[in-house]
C-alpha positions in Angstrom: -14.4 -1.3 -9.6 -12.6 -4.6 -9.2 -8.9 -4.0 -8.8 -7.9 -7.6 -9.8 -6.4 -7.8 -13.2 -8.0 -10.8 -15.1 -5.9 -13.4 -16.8 -6.2 -14.7 -20.3 -8.9 -17.4 -20.8 -7.6 -20.9 -21.3 -7.5 -22.4 -24.8 -10.3 -24.8 -24.1 -12.5 -21.9 -23.0 -11.7 -20.1 -26.2 -12.6 -23.1 -28.3 -16.0 -23.4 -26.5 -16.6 -19.7 -27.0 -15.9 -20.0 -30.7 -18.2 -23.0 -31.1 -21.0 -21.2 -29.3 -20.5 -18.1 -31.4 -20.8 -20.1 -34.6 -24.1 -21.7 -33.5 -25.4 -18.3 -32.5 -24.5 -16.8 -35.9 -26.4 -19.5 -37.7 -29.4 -18.8 -35.5 -29.6 -15.2 -36.7 -26.7 -13.3 -35.1 -28.3 -11.7 -32.0 -26.7 -14.2 -29.6 -23.4 -14.0 -31.6 -23.3 -10.3 -31.0 -23.8 -10.8 -27.2 -21.0 -13.5 -27.1 -18.7 -11.3 -29.1 -19.2 -8.4 -26.7 -18.3 -10.6 -23.8 -15.2 -11.8 -25.5 -14.1 -8.3 -26.3 -14.7 -7.3 -22.7 -12.5 -10.2 -21.5 -9.8 -9.2 -23.9 -10.0 -5.6 -22.8 -9.7 -6.6 -19.1 -6.8 -8.9 -19.8 -4.8 -5.9 -21.2 -3.6 -2.8 -19.3 -6.7 -1.0 -18.2 -7.9 2.5 -18.9 -9.2 3.2 -15.3 -7.4 6.2 -13.8 -7.3 7.9 -10.4 -7.0 11.7 -10.5 -3.7 12.6 -8.8 -5.0 16.0 -7.7 -7.3 16.9 -4.8 -7.3 17.5 -1.1 -5.6 14.2 -0.3 -3.2 12.1 -2.3 -4.4 8.9 -3.9 -3.1 5.5 -2.7 -4.6 5.7 0.8 -8.4 5.4 0.5 -8.1 4.3 -3.1 -9.4 0.7 -3.6 -6.5 -1.6 -2.8 -4.8 -2.5 -6.1 -3.2 -5.9 -6.4 0.4 -4.9 -7.1 2.8 -2.4 -5.5 6.3 -1.2 -5.1 7.4 0.5 -1.9 10.6 2.6 -2.3 12.6 5.2 -0.5 14.9 7.8 -1.9 17.7 10.0 -0.5 17.6 13.6 -1.7 20.8 14.7 -3.3 19.5 18.2 -4.0 21.6 20.9 -2.2 19.3 23.9 -2.1 15.7 24.7 -1.5 15.2 25.6 -5.1 16.6 22.3 -6.2 14.3 20.5 -3.7 11.4 22.4 -5.3 12.6 21.3 -8.8 12.6 17.7 -7.5 9.0 17.9 -6.2 7.8 19.7 -9.3 9.4 17.0 -11.5 7.8 14.2 -9.3 4.4 15.9 -9.7 4.7 16.2 -13.5 5.7 12.6 -13.9 3.0 11.4 -11.6 0.4 13.4 -13.6 1.6 11.8 -16.9 1.9 8.2 -15.6 -1.5 8.2 -13.8 -3.3 9.8 -16.7 -1.5 7.8 -19.4 -0.5 9.0 -22.8 1.9 8.4 -25.7 5.6 8.5 -25.2 7.3 11.1 -27.4 10.8 10.1 -28.5 13.3 12.6 -29.8 16.6 11.9 -31.6 17.2 8.2 -31.8 20.8 8.9 -30.7 19.4 9.9 -27.3 17.7 7.6 -24.7 14.0 7.0 -25.4 11.3 8.8 -23.5 10.3 5.8 -21.4 11.3 2.2 -20.6 9.1 0.8 -23.3 7.9 -2.2 -21.2 4.3 -0.9 -21.6 4.8 -0.1 -25.3 4.6 3.4 -26.8 1.2 4.2 -25.4 0.9 4.0 -21.6 -2.5 3.3 -20.0 -3.2 4.5 -16.5 -3.9 0.9 -15.3 -5.3 2.1 -11.9 -1.9 3.6 -11.1 -1.4 5.7 -7.9 1.8 7.2 -6.7 1.9 8.5 -3.1 4.7 10.8 -2.0 5.8 11.1 1.6 8.7 12.7 3.4 11.0 11.3 6.1 12.3 13.0 9.2 15.8 13.3 7.6 14.4 15.8 5.1 13.9 18.3 7.9 17.6 18.7 8.7 19.6 21.9 7.9 19.9 21.4 4.2 16.7 23.1 3.2 15.8 25.2 6.2 12.8 23.0 7.1 13.7 22.0 10.6 11.0 24.2 12.2 8.3 22.8 9.9 8.7 19.1 10.8 5.4 17.4 11.6 5.1 17.0 15.3 5.4 13.2 15.5 7.7 12.5 12.6 10.8 10.6 13.7 13.2 8.1 12.3 12.1 4.5 13.0 13.7 3.0 16.1 13.7 -0.8 16.8 11.2 -2.7 18.8 12.4 -5.7 20.9 11.9 -8.3 18.1 13.3 -6.2 15.3 16.5 -7.0 13.4 16.7 -3.7 11.4 19.2 -3.5 8.6 20.3 0.1 7.9 20.2 -0.3 4.1 16.5 -1.2 4.4 15.4 1.7 6.6 14.3 5.3 6.4 14.9 7.8 3.6 14.2 11.4 2.8 11.3 10.4 0.6 9.0 7.4 0.3 7.2 6.5 -2.9 4.3 4.1 -2.8 3.4 2.9 -6.3 0.3 0.8 -6.7 -1.5 -0.5 -9.9 -3.4 -3.3 -11.5 -0.3 -5.0 -13.0 3.3 -5.4 -11.8 4.8 -4.0 -15.0 2.8 -0.8 -14.6 4.4 -0.4 -11.2 7.9 -1.2 -12.5 7.5 1.2 -15.4 6.5 4.0 -13.0 9.5 3.4 -10.7 11.9 3.4 -13.6 10.4 6.6 -14.9 10.7 8.3 -11.6 14.3 7.1 -11.1 15.3 8.4 -14.6 13.6 11.8 -14.4 14.7 12.7 -10.8 18.3 11.3 -11.0 19.7 14.8 -10.8 18.1 15.4 -7.4 17.4 12.0 -5.7 19.0 8.5 -5.4 17.0 5.4 -4.7 17.8 4.0 -1.2 15.7 0.8 -1.1 12.8 -0.8 -3.0 10.6 -3.9 -2.6 7.9 -5.3 -4.8 4.5 -6.4 -3.3 1.4 -8.2 -4.3 -2.1 -8.7 -2.9 -3.6 -12.2 -3.2 -7.0 -12.4 -4.8 -9.9 -12.8 -2.5 -13.7 -12.9 -2.3 -15.5 -9.5 -2.7 -15.8 -7.8 0.7 -13.1 -10.0 2.3 -9.7 -9.0 3.4 -6.8 -10.5 1.5 -4.7 -13.2 3.1 -1.1 -12.8 4.2 1.5 -15.5 3.6 0.6 -17.2 6.8 -2.8 -17.9 5.3 -4.8 -15.5 7.6 -6.8 -12.5 6.4 -4.9 -9.2 7.0 -6.9 -6.1 7.7 -10.3 -7.6 8.8 -10.6 -5.0 11.5 -9.8 -2.0 9.3 -11.8 1.1 9.8 -14.1 1.9 6.9 -12.2 4.9 5.4 -14.5 4.9 2.4 -16.8 6.8 4.8 -15.5 10.4 4.7 -16.3 10.9 8.4 -14.3 7.9 9.4 -11.4 8.9 7.2 -11.5 12.4 8.8 -11.3 10.8 12.3 -8.6 8.2 11.5 -6.4 9.5 8.6 -6.1 13.2 8.0 -3.7 15.4 10.0 -5.1 18.7 11.1 -8.7 17.3 10.9 -8.7 14.3 13.2 -9.2 15.3 16.9 -5.8 14.0 18.0 -3.8 15.9 15.3 -4.9 19.5 15.6 -1.6 20.7 16.9 0.3 20.0 13.7 1.8 22.7 11.5 -0.8 24.3 9.3 0.9 23.2 6.1 0.4 19.6 7.1 -3.4 19.7 7.0 -4.9 16.9 4.9 -1.7 14.9 5.0 -1.3 11.6 6.9 1.5 9.7 8.7 2.7 6.6 6.9 4.4 3.7 8.8 6.2 1.1 6.7 7.5 -2.2 8.1 9.3 -4.9 6.1 8.5 -8.1 8.0 10.0 -11.5 7.0 7.8 -14.5 7.7 9.3 -17.9 8.6 6.8 -19.8 6.7 8.5 -23.2 6.8 8.3 -23.1 10.6 4.7 -21.8 10.5 3.6 -24.6 8.1 4.7 -27.2 10.7 2.7 -25.4 13.5 -0.6 -27.1 14.5 -3.7 -25.3 13.2 -5.2 -24.8 16.7 -2.0 -23.0 17.7 -2.0 -20.8 14.6 -5.5 -19.8 15.2 -4.9 -18.9 18.9 -1.9 -16.8 17.9 -4.0 -14.7 15.6 -7.3 -15.0 17.5 -9.2 -15.9 14.3 -10.4 -18.9 12.3 -7.9 -19.5 9.6 -10.3 -20.1 6.7 -13.3 -18.0 7.5 -11.4 -15.2 9.1 -14.0 -15.0 11.9 -12.9 -14.2 15.5 -12.6 -17.4 17.4 -16.0 -18.4 18.5 -17.6 -16.3 15.8 -19.2 -17.0 12.4 -18.2 -14.2 10.0 -15.0 -12.3 9.3 -16.3 -8.8 9.9 -18.2 -9.4 13.2 -16.9 -7.5 16.2 -15.7 -9.7 19.1 -17.2 -9.1 22.5 -14.3 -9.3 24.9 -16.6 -8.3 27.8 -18.1 -11.8 27.5 -14.6 -13.4 27.4 -12.7 -11.5 30.2 -10.2 -14.3 30.9 -9.4 -15.0 27.2 -10.7 -18.5 27.2 -12.1 -18.1 23.6 -9.8 -15.4 22.2 -6.6 -15.5 24.1 -5.5 -12.2 25.7 -2.2 -12.4 24.0 -3.6 -13.1 20.5 -2.6 -10.7 17.8 -6.1 -9.3 17.1 -6.9 -8.8 20.8 -3.6 -7.1 21.6 -3.7 -4.9 18.5 -7.3 -3.7 19.2 -8.9 -4.3 22.6 -12.1 -2.7 21.3 -12.7 -0.4 24.2 -14.2 3.0 23.5 -11.0 5.0 24.3 -8.9 2.9 22.0 -11.4 3.2 19.2 -11.5 6.9 19.6 -7.8 7.6 19.7 -5.6 4.7 18.4 -7.1 3.4 15.2 -5.0 3.1 12.1 -5.7 2.0 8.5 -3.7 -0.9 7.2 -2.8 -1.1 3.4 -0.3 -4.0 3.3 1.2 -6.2 0.5 2.9 -9.5 0.6 6.4 -9.9 -0.8 8.6 -12.7 -2.2 12.3 -12.4 -2.9 13.2 -16.0 -3.6 15.5 -17.8 -1.3 17.6 -16.4 1.6 21.2 -17.4 2.1 19.9 -20.0 4.6 18.0 -21.8 1.9 14.7 -20.8 3.4 12.0 -18.8 1.5 12.6 -15.0 1.8 8.9 -14.0 1.9 6.8 -11.8 4.2 4.8 -8.7 4.5 5.2 -5.1 3.3 3.2 -3.6 6.1 1.9 -0.1 5.4 -0.5 1.9 7.5 -1.8 5.4 7.7 -3.0 7.5 10.6 -3.4 11.1 11.6 -1.1 10.8 14.6 1.9 8.4 14.4 2.4 8.3 18.2 -1.2 7.4 18.9 -1.4 5.1 15.9 1.3 2.7 14.8 3.8 3.3 17.6 1.2 2.9 20.3 -0.3 -0.2 18.8 3.1 -1.8 18.1 4.1 -1.4 21.7 1.0 -3.3 22.7 2.3 -6.2 20.4 5.7 -6.4 22.0 6.3 -10.0 23.2 3.3 -11.5 21.4 3.5 -15.2 20.4 3.6 -14.2 16.7 7.1 -12.8 17.2 8.5 -16.3 17.0 7.5 -16.6 13.4 8.5 -13.1 12.1 11.5 -10.8 11.8 11.0 -7.1 11.0 14.1 -5.9 9.1 13.3 -2.5 7.5 10.9 0.2 6.7 10.5 3.7 8.1 8.2 6.5 9.3 7.1 9.1 6.8 4.6 12.0 6.4 2.4 11.7 3.4 2.2 15.2 1.9 -1.2 16.9 1.5 -2.9 16.8 -1.9 -2.7 19.7 -4.3 -4.9 21.1 -7.0 -3.9 20.9 -10.6 -1.2 23.5 -11.4 0.5 23.0 -8.0 3.0 20.5 -6.9 3.3 18.0 -4.0 5.1 19.6 -1.1 4.0 23.1 -2.1 2.3 23.9 1.2 5.5 22.8 3.0 7.9 24.9 0.9 5.6 27.9 0.9 4.9 27.8 4.7 
């Protein structure tokens, strides 16, 4: 399934198609029928799509799901006061996620009351490849709901690394909601639906829109520095690899977690501004040595293809791929690292117009998943402290969260936690 949402054909293309269809019709109609079918297919693809991902199962969607091109990453503070109110919140979230990811027709009641939905998708909502992934922050495990003893072992509030300039209003939260879909308006509709229907129990804390640039099949998408992001990702489409990298209580380095957390995953979110004006004036050779990759092909320096594995043993002094390059620091490719410290990146780019300085406010919504937060993101980020790339970036927000295990239909997200 191609997650890219096609655009409308240009007028000239439509005129050519109409002319070809007319000629085919005069010739007997068979070719006309073929052309018509293709046109109908293009029209269908240009609209909101009917593809859906089942929100129920052992794991939540939005992790190993094929990477959709649009997203919203949001965090909420829970205003519920009792365990039963928290359960009501989680049940409501589950019910809305079920409806939004399956699609259906909005049912308005009295016209003197607010409508059932935002209306930005019309009366009938299509699934449009929507996934909504629910995670919990360390702050949920305070004394409000009696959950302190059930907190996942490595779940903590995010602390700053040396290059960070964290703003409190962009950090942490009791809940994180990752919304991904084929179109931005489907994401926006989902967020508004969740805000409206959970207002009694939760208040949005921060939110940022993301997008994923189109790319060639099988290639990682580019970040706003023009380099491919995620070329070294583990292949989590392979269930065995996913078990080793992602799922708490299954991966070897996560067997000491609470039983309720089995089949969940740690989510690390980093909001990272990119100083692209400065970057665009940096020589190409310097850009490539900072990342350790060719800018256009994505291949490791000295290599030919994006997905090939660099052999650092043949380059011990970093003469080809510098020792302080981003890719070499983040993954030294030794057996111990590959066994214990892998994480799965699922990032998006963002653009918020201009900053007060008059520079572009653009960057990366970095999102990654792993079975052990300490062995995964925190360990890897400490390896990156002081890297040359820091001169061009400024992390300002995000948080650490635990993505709740999946549930079977009839249950609700967080059920294993509240029933533990």
